[in-house]
C-alpha positions as CSV (number, residue, x, y, z in Angstrom):
1,M,0.0,-0.3,0.3
2,I,2.9,2.2,0.7
3,R,4.5,1.6,-2.6
4,L,0.8,2.3,-4.2
5,F,0.5,5.8,-2.4
6,L,3.9,6.6,-3.7
7,I,3.1,6.0,-7.3
8,L,-0.7,8.0,-6.9
9,M,1.2,11.1,-4.9
10,L,3.9,11.4,-8.2
11,L,1.5,10.9,-10.8
12,G,-1.3,12.0,-9.7
13,A,-7.5,15.0,-17.2
14,Q,-9.8,13.3,-19.7
15,A,-8.2,9.9,-19.2
16,S,-7.0,7.8,-22.6
17,A,-7.4,10.9,-25.6
18,G,-8.3,7.6,-27.7
19,A,-9.4,9.1,-30.9
20,W,-8.4,12.8,-29.8
21,P,-5.0,13.7,-30.7
22,R,-3.3,15.1,-27.5
23,D,-2.0,18.8,-27.9
24,K,1.8,19.3,-29.1
25,G,4.0,19.6,-26.3
26,T,1.6,18.2,-23.8
27,W,1.6,15.2,-21.6
28,F,-1.0,13.4,-20.2
29,A,0.0,10.4,-17.4
30,S,-2.6,8.2,-15.5
31,T,-2.0,5.2,-12.9
32,A,-4.1,2.8,-11.2
33,V,-4.6,-0.2,-8.8
34,R,-7.3,-2.8,-9.6
35,L,-8.2,-5.0,-7.1
36,A,-10.7,-7.9,-7.9
37,W,-12.9,-10.6,-5.8
38,P,-14.3,-13.4,-7.2
39,R,-18.3,-12.9,-6.7
40,G,-19.4,-14.3,-2.9
41,Q,-15.9,-13.8,-1.7
42,W,-15.6,-10.4,-1.3
43,P,-14.2,-8.9,0.9
44,L,-13.2,-12.2,3.0
45,D,-10.3,-13.2,0.7
46,T,-7.4,-11.5,-0.6
47,P,-7.9,-9.9,-3.9
48,S,-5.8,-10.5,-7.1
49,Q,-4.4,-7.0,-8.0
50,Y,-2.3,-5.7,-10.8
51,Y,-0.7,-2.1,-11.2
52,T,-1.5,-0.1,-14.8
53,L,1.0,3.1,-15.9
54,Y,-0.1,5.0,-19.0
55,L,1.6,7.5,-20.8
56,E,0.8,9.9,-23.9
57,Y,2.6,13.2,-25.2
58,G,1.7,15.0,-28.2
59,L,4.8,15.0,-30.3
60,T,3.1,17.1,-33.1
61,P,-0.6,18.7,-33.6
62,Q,-1.5,15.0,-35.2
63,V,1.1,12.6,-33.7
64,T,0.6,11.4,-29.9
65,L,3.4,9.1,-28.5
66,G,2.0,6.7,-25.7
67,L,3.3,3.9,-23.0
68,D,0.8,1.6,-22.1
69,A,1.7,-1.1,-19.0
70,G,0.2,-3.4,-16.8
71,R,-2.2,-6.1,-17.9
72,S,-3.3,-7.7,-21.5
73,V,-6.1,-9.2,-22.7
74,S,-5.1,-12.4,-21.8
75,G,-3.9,-11.2,-18.3
76,A,-0.1,-11.7,-19.0
77,G,1.6,-8.2,-18.3
78,K,2.5,-6.0,-20.9
79,T,4.5,-3.2,-21.9
80,V,3.8,-1.7,-24.8
81,V,4.9,1.9,-27.0
82,F,2.7,2.9,-29.7
83,V,1.8,5.8,-32.0
84,R,-1.3,7.0,-32.9
85,Y,-2.4,9.3,-35.9
86,P,-5.7,10.8,-36.6
87,L,-7.5,9.4,-40.1
88,R,-10.6,12.1,-39.6
89,N,-10.3,15.3,-37.0
90,R,-12.5,17.5,-37.7
91,D,-14.1,20.0,-35.5
92,T,-17.4,18.1,-35.9
93,G,-18.2,15.1,-36.2
94,M,-16.6,11.5,-35.5
95,K,-13.4,11.0,-35.1
96,V,-11.2,8.5,-36.0
97,A,-7.3,7.6,-34.9
98,L,-4.9,4.7,-36.1
99,D,-2.7,3.2,-33.6
100,L,0.3,1.4,-34.3
101,G,2.4,0.0,-30.8
102,A,5.1,-2.5,-30.4
103,G,6.3,-4.2,-27.0
104,K,6.3,-7.3,-25.1
105,I,3.5,-9.2,-23.1
106,D,4.5,-12.2,-20.9
107,G,7.9,-11.9,-22.2
108,A,6.9,-12.2,-26.2
109,A,7.5,-9.5,-28.7
110,V,3.8,-8.2,-30.0
111,V,2.9,-5.4,-32.4
112,R,-0.5,-3.8,-31.5
113,P,-2.7,-2.1,-34.2
114,G,-5.8,-0.4,-32.9
115,L,-8.3,1.9,-33.9
116,S,-10.1,4.3,-32.3
117,L,-13.9,6.2,-32.8
118,G,-15.0,9.0,-30.6
119,Y,-17.7,11.6,-31.0
120,G,-17.6,14.6,-28.5
121,F,-21.4,16.5,-27.4
122,A,-22.7,19.2,-25.8
123,A,-24.8,18.9,-23.0
124,R,-27.4,21.0,-21.1
125,R,-24.9,20.7,-17.9
126,G,-21.4,20.3,-19.3
127,S,-20.7,18.3,-21.9
128,G,-20.0,14.4,-23.3
129,W,-18.5,12.2,-25.1
130,F,-18.8,8.4,-26.9
131,S,-16.1,6.7,-27.7
132,V,-15.1,2.9,-29.1
133,D,-11.5,1.8,-28.9
134,T,-10.0,-1.6,-30.2
135,V,-6.8,-3.3,-30.3
136,A,-5.4,-6.4,-31.3
137,E,-2.2,-7.9,-29.6
138,V,-0.7,-10.0,-32.0
139,A,2.5,-12.3,-30.9
140,V,5.3,-11.7,-33.4
141,N,6.5,-15.4,-33.1
142,T,3.4,-17.4,-33.6
143,W,0.4,-14.5,-34.8
144,E,-1.5,-15.4,-32.0
145,T,-4.1,-12.9,-31.8
146,D,-5.9,-11.8,-29.0
147,V,-8.6,-8.8,-29.4
148,K,-9.9,-6.1,-26.9
149,A,-12.8,-3.4,-27.5
150,D,-13.6,-1.2,-24.9
151,I,-17.1,1.0,-25.3
152,T,-17.9,4.5,-23.1
153,F,-20.1,7.0,-22.3
154,G,-18.6,10.2,-20.5
155,R,-19.9,13.0,-18.9
156,S,-18.0,16.4,-17.5
157,M,-20.0,17.9,-15.3
158,P,-20.2,21.8,-14.2
159,G,-16.6,21.8,-11.8
160,G,-14.6,19.7,-13.4
161,N,-16.1,16.4,-12.3
162,K,-17.0,13.3,-14.6
163,W,-18.8,10.7,-14.5
164,I,-17.5,7.5,-16.8
165,L,-19.4,4.3,-18.1
166,Q,-17.7,1.2,-19.6
167,I,-17.8,-2.1,-21.1
168,Q,-14.7,-3.8,-21.6
169,S,-14.2,-6.8,-23.9
170,G,-12.0,-9.3,-25.0
171,K,-11.4,-12.2,-27.0
172,P,-8.2,-13.8,-26.0
173,H,-6.3,-16.5,-28.3
174,G,-7.9,-19.8,-27.4
175,Q,-10.4,-18.7,-24.5
176,A,-14.0,-17.4,-24.4
177,A,-14.8,-13.7,-24.9
178,F,-15.1,-11.7,-22.0
179,A,-16.8,-8.9,-20.8
180,R,-17.4,-6.7,-17.6
181,F,-19.1,-3.4,-16.9
182,A,-16.8,-0.4,-15.5
183,P,-18.4,2.5,-14.0
184,S,-16.3,5.3,-12.1
185,W,-16.7,9.1,-10.8
186,V,-13.6,11.1,-11.3
187,I,-12.9,14.1,-9.3
188,D,-11.2,17.1,-10.0
189,L,-8.6,17.6,-7.9
190,N,-7.5,21.6,-9.8
191,K,-3.7,21.6,-11.3
192,G,-4.2,19.1,-13.6
193,R,-4.8,16.1,-11.5
194,M,-8.1,14.3,-11.0
195,F,-8.7,11.3,-8.5
196,E,-11.0,8.3,-9.8
197,I,-13.0,5.4,-8.2
198,G,-14.7,3.1,-10.1
199,A,-15.5,-0.7,-9.8
200,T,-15.9,-3.5,-12.2
201,V,-18.5,-6.3,-12.7
202,G,-18.1,-9.3,-14.6
203,L,-20.9,-10.0,-17.2
204,K,-19.7,-12.9,-19.6
205,S,-16.7,-15.6,-18.8
206,D,-15.7,-13.3,-15.8
207,N,-16.9,-13.8,-12.2
208,E,-15.3,-11.7,-10.4
209,L,-16.1,-8.0,-8.8
210,G,-13.5,-5.7,-8.8
211,L,-12.1,-1.9,-7.1
212,K,-10.1,0.8,-9.1
213,I,-8.5,3.7,-7.8
214,G,-6.1,6.1,-9.8
215,M,-4.8,9.3,-10.6
216,W,-4.7,11.2,-13.9
217,H,-2.4,14.1,-14.6
218,H,-1.7,15.9,-17.6
219,F,0.4,18.8,-18.1
């Protein structure tokens, strides 16, 4: 827990920009711990836990560089660097961006293409967004492929707080497809820092209940 506290304080804000390019010269960092219990065992048993680290940097007005470290679709540890380029980035309508990443999952080399769709809208109180983010994690040596798709609906409220509703889904190679529901509440701490607390509930091929605690920081 001490290590977690130090990580959160150091990194301490919209989440991953997805289809929206990061502004040139700006950074976004997020870190989180996720705890999960099999249903019927919360909170008695020791939970499974893992940590994530996510970074983005706006290299140019169109090109975003990033680092994604944590857990892959299959559940193994991952470290992937990526570049994102917008295919459609107009002021109105849908935004579309292409990702290309490379790194290691469970010690094996992978390439990771991805496609993100996003749509932002003005609301009566605040603003909102809808996005679909997809990736394929392809093992270089075997061509075995895991796929993932996250569907997100979010609202930014007056004062800077946000709520997020997300469906996380995936299909590891040789395993059943899974889906989980992941709502969260994001609290604006000022100076580019935000605190996120959320939950995960398994819907398909996932029998776990989870808790997520994280921090966002953009600068």
